[in-house]
C-alpha positions in Angstrom: -6.4 12.7 -17.4 -7.8 15.8 -19.4 -7.8 16.7 -22.8 -9.7 19.8 -23.9 -11.8 20.5 -20.7 -12.9 16.6 -21.1 -11.8 14.6 -18.2 -11.1 10.7 -18.7 -10.9 8.1 -16.0 -11.5 8.5 -12.0 -13.9 6.5 -9.7 -17.1 5.3 -11.0 -19.6 8.0 -10.7 -17.3 10.9 -10.2 -17.0 12.1 -14.1 -19.7 10.9 -16.6 -18.8 8.8 -19.8 -17.3 10.3 -22.4 -19.2 9.6 -25.6 -17.4 9.1 -28.9 -19.8 9.1 -32.1 -18.7 8.2 -35.7 -18.6 10.4 -38.7 -17.6 9.4 -42.4 -17.5 5.3 -41.7 -19.1 4.8 -45.5 -18.5 6.3 -49.0 -17.2 10.0 -49.3 -17.2 12.4 -46.4 -20.8 14.0 -47.1 -20.5 17.4 -45.0 -23.6 19.4 -44.8 -25.3 16.2 -42.9 -22.1 15.8 -40.9 -22.6 19.3 -39.6 -26.1 19.1 -38.7 -25.1 15.5 -36.6 -22.2 17.2 -35.1 -24.0 20.5 -33.9 -26.9 18.1 -32.4 -24.5 16.0 -30.4 -22.4 18.7 -28.9 -26.0 20.3 -27.9 -27.5 17.3 -26.5 -24.2 16.5 -24.9 -24.1 20.3 -23.6 -27.7 19.9 -22.4 -27.2 16.5 -20.2 -23.6 17.3 -19.0 -22.1 14.6 -21.3 -19.0 15.1 -22.7 -19.2 14.1 -26.4 -16.2 13.7 -29.0 -16.4 12.8 -32.9 -14.7 10.0 -34.0 -13.5 10.9 -37.7 -13.0 7.7 -39.9 -10.5 8.6 -43.0 -10.3 5.6 -45.6 -8.5 7.7 -48.3 -5.7 10.1 -48.3 -7.9 12.4 -50.6 -10.1 12.7 -47.6 -7.7 14.3 -45.0 -7.6 17.7 -45.9 -11.4 18.3 -46.4 -11.9 16.0 -43.0 -9.2 18.1 -41.1 -10.9 21.7 -42.7 -14.1 20.4 -41.5 -12.8 20.0 -37.9 -11.1 23.4 -38.0 -14.5 25.0 -38.9 -17.4 23.0 -37.0 -15.8 22.1 -34.1 -15.2 24.4 -30.9 -11.7 25.6 -30.5 -9.6 23.3 -28.4 -12.6 20.7 -28.5 -11.0 17.1 -29.0 -11.5 14.8 -31.7 -10.3 11.6 -32.4 -9.4 9.9 -36.1 -9.8 6.6 -37.0 -7.8 4.9 -39.7 -6.9 1.7 -40.8 -4.3 1.8 -43.6 -0.9 2.6 -42.0 0.1 4.9 -45.1 -2.9 6.6 -44.7 -2.4 6.9 -40.7 1.1 8.6 -41.6 -0.3 11.1 -43.9 -3.1 11.9 -41.6 -0.6 12.7 -38.4 1.8 14.7 -40.8 -1.4 16.9 -41.9 -2.3 17.1 -38.0 1.1 18.5 -37.3 0.7 20.9 -40.6 -2.5 22.1 -39.4 -1.8 22.6 -35.6 -4.3 19.9 -34.5 -2.0 17.2 -32.9 -2.6 19.0 -29.3 -6.8 18.2 -29.8 -6.3 14.6 -31.4 -7.1 11.4 -29.8 -5.4 8.8 -32.0 -7.7 5.3 -32.7 -5.9 3.5 -32.4 -2.7 2.0 -31.4 -2.9 -2.4 -31.2 -0.5 -5.3 -32.0 -0.7 -4.9 -36.0 1.3 -2.1 -35.3 3.8 -1.1 -38.5 7.1 0.2 -38.5 5.9 3.2 -40.8 3.1 4.0 -37.8 5.5 4.0 -35.2 7.8 6.4 -36.9 4.9 8.9 -37.9 3.4 8.6 -34.3 7.3 9.4 -33.0 7.4 12.5 -35.6 4.0 14.1 -35.0 2.9 12.5 -31.4 -0.8 13.1 -30.7 -1.9 14.0 -27.4 -3.8 11.1 -26.5 -4.2 7.5 -28.0 -6.6 4.3 -27.8 -4.7 1.2 -27.4 -6.8 -1.9 -28.2 -6.1 -4.4 -25.8 -7.2 -7.1 -28.6 -5.7 -10.3 -28.0 -5.9 -13.0 -30.6 -4.7 -16.1 -28.7 -6.4 -15.3 -25.5 -10.2 -13.2 -25.3 -10.4 -13.5 -21.5 -9.7 -10.4 -19.4 -6.0 -12.0 -18.6 -5.3 -12.1 -22.3 -6.0 -8.6 -22.6 -3.5 -7.4 -19.7 -1.0 -9.7 -21.4 -1.2 -7.8 -24.7 -0.6 -4.7 -22.8 1.9 -6.4 -20.9 4.1 -8.0 -23.0 2.2 -7.8 -26.6 1.3 -11.5 -26.2 4.7 -12.5 -27.2 3.6 -11.1 -30.9 5.5 -7.9 -30.0 9.0 -7.2 -28.7 7.3 -5.6 -25.3 3.8 -4.7 -24.4 1.4 -1.9 -26.0 1.5 0.4 -23.2 5.5 0.4 -23.5 5.1 0.8 -27.3 2.8 3.7 -26.6 5.2 5.1 -24.1 8.4 4.7 -26.3 6.5 6.5 -29.2 6.2 9.7 -26.5 2.3 9.2 -26.0 1.5 10.2 -23.2 -2.3 9.9 -22.2 -3.6 6.5 -22.8 -7.2 5.1 -23.0 -7.7 1.3 -23.0 -9.8 -0.4 -25.7 -11.1 -3.7 -24.0 -11.9 -5.0 -27.7 -15.4 -5.9 -28.1 -15.4 -9.0 -30.2 -17.8 -10.7 -32.2 -21.0 -13.0 -30.8 -19.4 -16.2 -29.7 -16.0 -14.8 -29.1 -16.1 -14.1 -25.5 -17.7 -10.5 -26.2 -18.7 -9.8 -22.7 -15.1 -10.0 -21.4 -14.7 -6.5 -23.0 -17.1 -5.3 -20.0 -15.7 -7.4 -17.9 -12.4 -6.4 -18.3 -13.0 -2.6 -17.6 -12.6 -2.7 -14.2 -9.6 -5.4 -14.3 -8.1 -2.6 -16.4 -8.9 0.4 -14.6 -7.4 -1.5 -11.1 -4.5 -3.1 -12.6 -3.0 -0.2 -14.7 -5.4 3.2 -13.3 -6.1 4.0 -17.0 -9.3 5.1 -18.1 -11.1 2.1 -20.1 -14.1 1.5 -22.4 -15.0 -0.2 -25.4 -17.1 0.0 -28.7 -19.7 -2.6 -27.1 -21.9 -1.5 -30.1 -19.9 -3.5 -32.7 -20.9 -6.7 -30.7 -25.0 -5.6 -31.6 -24.4 -5.0 -34.9 -23.1 -8.7 -35.7 -25.7 -9.9 -33.6 -27.9 -10.6 -37.0 -30.7 -12.6 -35.4 -31.7 -9.3 -34.0 -32.6 -7.7 -37.1 -35.6 -10.0 -36.7 -37.2 -8.2 -34.3 -37.8 -4.9 -36.3 -37.0 -1.6 -34.2 -35.0 -3.9 -31.3 -32.1 -4.0 -32.7 -31.8 -0.2 -32.8 -33.1 -0.2 -29.1 -30.3 -2.8 -28.3 -27.8 -0.9 -29.8 -28.3 2.4 -27.7 -28.7 0.4 -24.4 -25.7 -1.8 -25.0 -23.3 1.2 -24.0 -25.0 1.3 -20.4 -23.2 -1.7 -19.7 -19.5 0.3 -19.9 -21.1 2.4 -17.5 -22.4 0.3 -15.1 -19.1 -2.0 -15.5 -17.0 1.0 -14.1 -15.9 2.2 -17.6 -14.9 5.7 -18.5 -15.5 5.9 -22.4 -18.0 4.5 -25.0 -17.7 4.5 -28.8 -21.0 4.1 -29.4 -21.0 4.3 -33.2 -22.6 6.7 -35.8 -23.3 10.2 -34.3 -26.8 9.8 -35.7 -27.4 7.8 -32.9 -26.2 10.7 -30.4 -29.9 12.1 -29.7 -30.8 8.8 -28.2 -27.4 7.3 -26.9 -26.3 10.9 -25.1 -29.4 10.9 -22.6 -29.9 7.2 -22.3 -25.8 7.5 -20.8 -26.8 10.6 -18.8 -29.5 8.6 -17.1 -27.3 5.7 -16.5 -24.3 7.8 -15.3 -26.8 9.4 -12.6 -28.0 6.1 -11.6 -24.1 5.0 -10.9 -23.1 8.6 -9.4 -26.3 8.3 -6.9 -24.8 5.0 -5.5 -21.4 5.5 -5.5 -21.9 8.6 -3.8 -24.2 7.2 -1.2 -22.2 4.3 -0.7 -18.3 5.1 -1.3 -18.7 8.9 -1.2 -17.5 9.6 -4.4 -18.7 13.2 -5.5 -19.8 13.9 -9.0 -17.6 16.4 -10.9 -18.9 20.4 -11.5 -20.5 19.1 -15.2 -21.6 15.9 -13.8 -25.3 14.9 -15.4 -26.6 15.1 -11.7 -25.2 18.4 -11.2 -26.8 19.3 -14.8 -30.3 17.8 -14.9 -33.1 18.2 -12.2 -34.7 14.7 -11.4 
């Protein structure tokens, strides 16, 4: 699966992990620092061979236009981005604005889940993005089987499974988010589910495992350890054969991107030696010297 020259999925070690860095999660959008951080993420991604994508959070309707203008001005032409929105009305309005700006062909919709509303469905069908993240969150069962259930039949909370819902809306390219939950809520199943989802559906899978770190309050007692664990937690996605990581604030990119390049190189060395999986042309093993 490919969007804007970035490949998602494949066998472990074939393509580098796609990294999503978040922008505008708190307060009003601040574009000066965002421009600097975006440029830094793209640069370190280019240097290491790691594909990087901004994940822009849109909290209010009045933020839609300035954020889309920022994307048009600061992101290289054709480079994909994801829009991360909670409120259904803002989702619908953003999709309409993306159409007006001619950006739907670069858009990754973050995300479609069991709380999908009629308004959201109508907006997605009318203004269909190039790709969508489907969240395999099952409130009744946090196991890998529970995640399969919500994709297959909506855990009987929807009339059909989320994959069928996405298909019915015209969404052709799907990424599956295995829904990292809070500590104590079987959070490790988000990683364990990655190879299960890939084996079952052949779809690219990943998650925002850093969310578990954010909610692990005890780590705060150990100074800078929490920041180290937050960055390192993303390595589990690569080690479990995942394809993308939503790693948190884009400001962390200078640490997370090279860290993930290192782990992708280790995975690739093993999978090529044991399974014969050749790394792609822009894989970190091709770009970086030992």
